[in-house]
DSSP file (Angstrom, degrees, kcal/mol; ACC not computed):
  #  RESIDUE AA STRUCTURE BP1 BP2  ACC     N-H-->O    O-->H-N    N-H-->O    O-->H-N    TCO  KAPPA ALPHA  PHI   PSI    X-CA   Y-CA   Z-CA
    1    1 A X     >        0   0    0      0, 0.0     4,-1.3     0, 0.0     3,-0.2   0.000 360.0 360.0 360.0 -34.5  112.8  107.3  118.5
    2    2 A X  H  >  +     0   0    0      1,-0.2     4,-2.0     2,-0.2     5,-0.1   0.784 360.0  60.9 -65.5 -27.7  109.4  108.9  119.1
    3    3 A X  H  > S+     0   0    0      2,-0.2     4,-2.5     1,-0.2    -1,-0.2   0.869 100.1  54.6 -70.2 -36.1  110.0  111.3  116.1
    4    4 A X  H  > S+     0   0    0     -3,-0.2     4,-2.2     1,-0.2    -1,-0.2   0.930 110.0  46.6 -64.8 -44.0  110.2  108.4  113.7
    5    5 A X  H  X S+     0   0    0     -4,-1.3     4,-3.0     2,-0.2     5,-0.3   0.887 112.2  51.3 -58.6 -42.7  106.8  107.2  115.0
    6    6 A X  H  X S+     0   0    0     -4,-2.0     4,-2.1     1,-0.2    -2,-0.2   0.858 111.4  46.3 -68.7 -37.9  105.4  110.7  114.6
    7    7 A X  H  X S+     0   0    0     -4,-2.5     4,-2.2     2,-0.2    -1,-0.2   0.884 112.9  49.5 -71.0 -39.7  106.6  111.0  111.1
    8    8 A X  H  X S+     0   0    0     -4,-2.2     4,-2.4    -5,-0.2    -2,-0.2   0.948 115.8  42.9 -60.2 -52.8  105.3  107.5  110.2
    9    9 A X  H  X S+     0   0    0     -4,-3.0     4,-3.1     2,-0.2     5,-0.3   0.933 113.5  52.3 -62.4 -43.5  101.8  108.3  111.7
   10   10 A X  H  X S+     0   0    0     -4,-2.1     4,-2.5    -5,-0.3    -1,-0.2   0.913 111.6  47.0 -61.3 -42.9  101.7  111.9  110.2
   11   11 A X  H  X S+     0   0    0     -4,-2.2     4,-2.4     2,-0.2     5,-0.2   0.890 113.0  47.5 -64.9 -42.8  102.5  110.5  106.8
   12   12 A X  H  X S+     0   0    0     -4,-2.4     4,-2.6     2,-0.2     5,-0.2   0.977 117.0  43.7 -65.4 -53.7   99.9  107.7  107.0
   13   13 A X  H  X S+     0   0    0     -4,-3.1     4,-2.5     1,-0.2     5,-0.2   0.917 115.6  46.6 -59.4 -44.9   97.2  110.1  108.2
   14   14 A X  H  X S+     0   0    0     -4,-2.5     4,-2.3    -5,-0.3    -1,-0.2   0.895 114.3  48.7 -67.2 -38.3   98.0  112.9  105.8
   15   15 A X  H  X S+     0   0    0     -4,-2.4     4,-2.8    -5,-0.2     5,-0.2   0.948 114.1  44.9 -65.5 -45.6   98.1  110.4  102.8
   16   16 A X  H  X S+     0   0    0     -4,-2.6     4,-1.8    -5,-0.2    -2,-0.2   0.890 114.5  48.7 -70.8 -36.7   94.9  108.8  103.7
   17   17 A X  H  X S+     0   0    0     -4,-2.5     4,-2.0    -5,-0.2    -1,-0.2   0.898 113.3  46.5 -70.0 -38.5   93.1  112.2  104.3
   18   18 A X  H  X S+     0   0    0     -4,-2.3     4,-2.6    -5,-0.2    -2,-0.2   0.925 112.6  50.1 -66.4 -43.1   94.3  113.7  101.1
   19   19 A X  H  X S+     0   0    0     -4,-2.8     4,-2.1    -5,-0.2    -2,-0.2   0.845 110.5  50.1 -60.3 -33.0   93.3  110.5   99.2
   20   20 A X  H  X S+     0   0    0     -4,-1.8     4,-2.1    -5,-0.2    -2,-0.2   0.890 112.5  47.3 -72.9 -39.5   89.8  110.6  100.8
   21   21 A X  H  X S+     0   0    0     -4,-2.0     4,-2.3     2,-0.2    -2,-0.2   0.893 112.6  49.0 -64.7 -43.4   89.5  114.3   99.8
   22   22 A X  H  X S+     0   0    0     -4,-2.6     4,-2.7     2,-0.2    -2,-0.2   0.905 112.8  47.5 -64.3 -42.0   90.7  113.7   96.3
   23   23 A X  H  X S+     0   0    0     -4,-2.1     4,-2.7     2,-0.2    -2,-0.2   0.918 112.0  49.4 -65.7 -40.8   88.3  110.7   95.9
   24   24 A X  H  X S+     0   0    0     -4,-2.1     4,-2.2     2,-0.2    -1,-0.2   0.901 112.2  49.7 -63.5 -41.8   85.3  112.7   97.3
   25   25 A X  H  X S+     0   0    0     -4,-2.3     4,-2.4     2,-0.2    -2,-0.2   0.930 110.9  48.4 -63.5 -48.3   86.2  115.5   94.9
   26   26 A X  H  X S+     0   0    0     -4,-2.7     4,-2.0     1,-0.2    -2,-0.2   0.893 111.5  49.1 -55.3 -46.1   86.4  113.3   91.9
   27   27 A X  H  <>S+     0   0    0     -4,-2.7     5,-2.7     1,-0.2    -1,-0.2   0.896 112.0  49.1 -59.6 -42.3   83.1  111.6   92.7
   28   28 A X  H ><5S+     0   0    0     -4,-2.2     3,-0.7     1,-0.2    -2,-0.2   0.881 110.0  51.4 -68.5 -36.8   81.4  115.0   93.2
   29   29 A X  H 3<5S+     0   0    0     -4,-2.4    -1,-0.2     1,-0.2    -2,-0.2   0.895 116.3  39.8 -64.5 -41.1   82.8  116.3   89.9
   30   30 A X  T 3<5S-     0   0    0     -4,-2.0    -1,-0.2    -5,-0.2    -2,-0.2   0.345 108.4-125.0 -90.6   6.3   81.5  113.3   88.0
   31   31 A X  T < 5 +     0   0    0     -3,-0.7     2,-0.3    -4,-0.2    -3,-0.2   0.848  61.3 147.0  50.3  36.8   78.2  113.2   90.0
   32   32 A X      < -     0   0    0     -5,-2.7    -1,-0.2    -6,-0.2     2,-0.2  -0.728  56.7 -95.7 -94.2 154.2   79.0  109.7   90.9
   33   33 A X        -     0   0    0     -2,-0.3     3,-0.2     1,-0.1    -1,-0.1  -0.470  20.4-153.3 -67.4 136.8   77.9  108.3   94.3
   34   34 A X  S    S+     0   0    0      1,-0.3     2,-0.4    -2,-0.2    -1,-0.1   0.878  88.9  12.1 -72.3 -42.8   80.5  108.4   97.1
   35   35 A X  S >  S-     0   0    0      3,-0.2     3,-1.1     4,-0.0    -1,-0.3  -0.990  85.6-124.1-140.1 128.4   78.8  105.5   98.8
   36   36 A X  T 3  S+     0   0    0     -2,-0.4     3,-0.1     1,-0.2     0, 0.0  -0.461  92.3  21.1 -74.4 140.2   76.2  103.4   97.2
   37   37 A X  T 3  S+     0   0    0      1,-0.3     2,-0.3    -2,-0.2    -1,-0.2   0.539 104.7  93.9  85.4   7.7   72.8  103.1   99.1
   38   38 A X  S <  S-     0   0    0     -3,-1.1    -1,-0.3     1,-0.0    -3,-0.2  -0.938  90.0 -82.3-131.8 155.0   73.2  106.3  101.2
   39   39 A X     >  -     0   0    0     -2,-0.3     4,-2.8     1,-0.1     5,-0.3  -0.283  36.4-136.4 -52.7 126.7   72.1  109.8  100.7
   40   40 A X  H  > S+     0   0    0      1,-0.2     4,-1.9     2,-0.2     5,-0.2   0.856 103.0  49.4 -57.3 -36.3   74.6  111.6   98.3
   41   41 A X  H  > S+     0   0    0      2,-0.2     4,-2.3     1,-0.2    -1,-0.2   0.925 113.4  45.1 -68.2 -43.3   74.6  114.8  100.4
   42   42 A X  H  > S+     0   0    0      1,-0.2     4,-2.7     2,-0.2     5,-0.3   0.938 114.5  47.8 -70.8 -44.3   75.2  112.9  103.7
   43   43 A X  H  X S+     0   0    0     -4,-2.8     4,-1.9     1,-0.2    -1,-0.2   0.860 114.7  46.5 -68.6 -31.5   78.0  110.6  102.3
   44   44 A X  H  X S+     0   0    0     -4,-1.9     4,-2.3    -5,-0.3    -1,-0.2   0.905 114.3  46.7 -72.6 -41.0   79.8  113.5  100.6
   45   45 A X  H  X S+     0   0    0     -4,-2.3     4,-2.7    -5,-0.2    -2,-0.2   0.958 116.0  45.1 -65.9 -50.4   79.6  115.7  103.7
   46   46 A X  H  X S+     0   0    0     -4,-2.7     4,-2.4     1,-0.2     5,-0.2   0.897 113.1  48.9 -60.4 -45.5   80.7  112.9  106.0
   47   47 A X  H  X S+     0   0    0     -4,-1.9     4,-2.5    -5,-0.3    -1,-0.2   0.927 112.3  50.2 -67.9 -40.3   83.6  111.8  103.8
   48   48 A X  H  X S+     0   0    0     -4,-2.3     4,-2.4     1,-0.2    -2,-0.2   0.937 108.7  51.2 -56.5 -47.5   84.7  115.3  103.5
   49   49 A X  H  X S+     0   0    0     -4,-2.7     4,-1.9     1,-0.2    -2,-0.2   0.898 112.1  46.7 -58.8 -43.0   84.6  115.8  107.2
   50   50 A X  H  X S+     0   0    0     -4,-2.4     4,-2.6     2,-0.2     5,-0.2   0.873 109.7  54.3 -64.8 -39.3   86.7  112.7  107.8
   51   51 A X  H  X S+     0   0    0     -4,-2.5     4,-2.2     1,-0.2    -2,-0.2   0.903 110.7  45.2 -59.2 -42.5   89.2  113.7  105.1
   52   52 A X  H  X S+     0   0    0     -4,-2.4     4,-2.3     2,-0.2    -2,-0.2   0.875 112.1  51.6 -65.5 -39.1   89.7  117.0  106.7
   53   53 A X  H  X S+     0   0    0     -4,-1.9     4,-2.3     2,-0.2    -2,-0.2   0.883 113.1  45.6 -70.3 -40.8   90.0  115.4  110.2
   54   54 A X  H  X S+     0   0    0     -4,-2.6     4,-2.1     2,-0.2    -1,-0.2   0.915 112.1  50.4 -70.3 -39.2   92.7  112.9  109.0
   55   55 A X  H  X S+     0   0    0     -4,-2.2     4,-2.1    -5,-0.2    -2,-0.2   0.917 112.9  47.4 -62.3 -42.0   94.6  115.5  107.1
   56   56 A X  H  X S+     0   0    0     -4,-2.3     4,-2.5     1,-0.2    -2,-0.2   0.904 109.7  52.5 -65.3 -40.9   94.6  117.7  110.3
   57   57 A X  H  X S+     0   0    0     -4,-2.3     4,-1.9     2,-0.2    -1,-0.2   0.874 108.6  50.8 -66.1 -34.6   95.7  114.9  112.4
   58   58 A X  H  X S+     0   0    0     -4,-2.1     4,-1.7     2,-0.2    -1,-0.2   0.916 110.9  48.6 -64.5 -41.4   98.6  114.2  110.0
   59   59 A X  H  X S+     0   0    0     -4,-2.1     4,-1.3     1,-0.2    -2,-0.2   0.880 109.6  51.7 -64.3 -39.1   99.6  117.8  110.2
   60   60 A X  H  X S+     0   0    0     -4,-2.5     4,-0.6     1,-0.2    -1,-0.2   0.866 107.7  54.1 -67.0 -36.0   99.4  117.7  114.1
   61   61 A X  H >< S+     0   0    0     -4,-1.9     3,-1.0     1,-0.2     4,-0.2   0.896 105.2  53.8 -64.2 -38.0  101.7  114.6  114.1
   62   62 A X  H >< S+     0   0    0     -4,-1.7     3,-1.1     1,-0.2    -1,-0.2   0.803  99.5  61.0 -68.0 -25.7  104.2  116.4  112.1
   63   63 A X  H 3< S+     0   0    0     -4,-1.3    -1,-0.2     1,-0.2    -2,-0.2   0.677  95.1  64.2 -68.8 -17.5  104.3  119.2  114.6
   64   64 A X  T <<        0   0    0     -3,-1.0    -1,-0.2    -4,-0.6    -2,-0.2   0.503 360.0 360.0 -81.2  -5.7  105.5  116.7  117.2
   65   65 A X    <         0   0    0     -3,-1.1    -1,-0.2    -4,-0.2    -2,-0.1   0.465 360.0 360.0 -77.6 360.0  108.7  116.1  115.4
């Protein structure tokens, strides 16, 4: 039963992390702000960091299966 929860959590974290990284990459390519009203460098770096963390957390959840 715990493996079902690990697969669900891993999928959610991995999808969110990947989507965050894709969104950040698309904004960077188009030179659009990732977050309005914040430094472009800080928002891009922080969003990339959180995207990688969520993606790694999803992969870690998949290792528990």
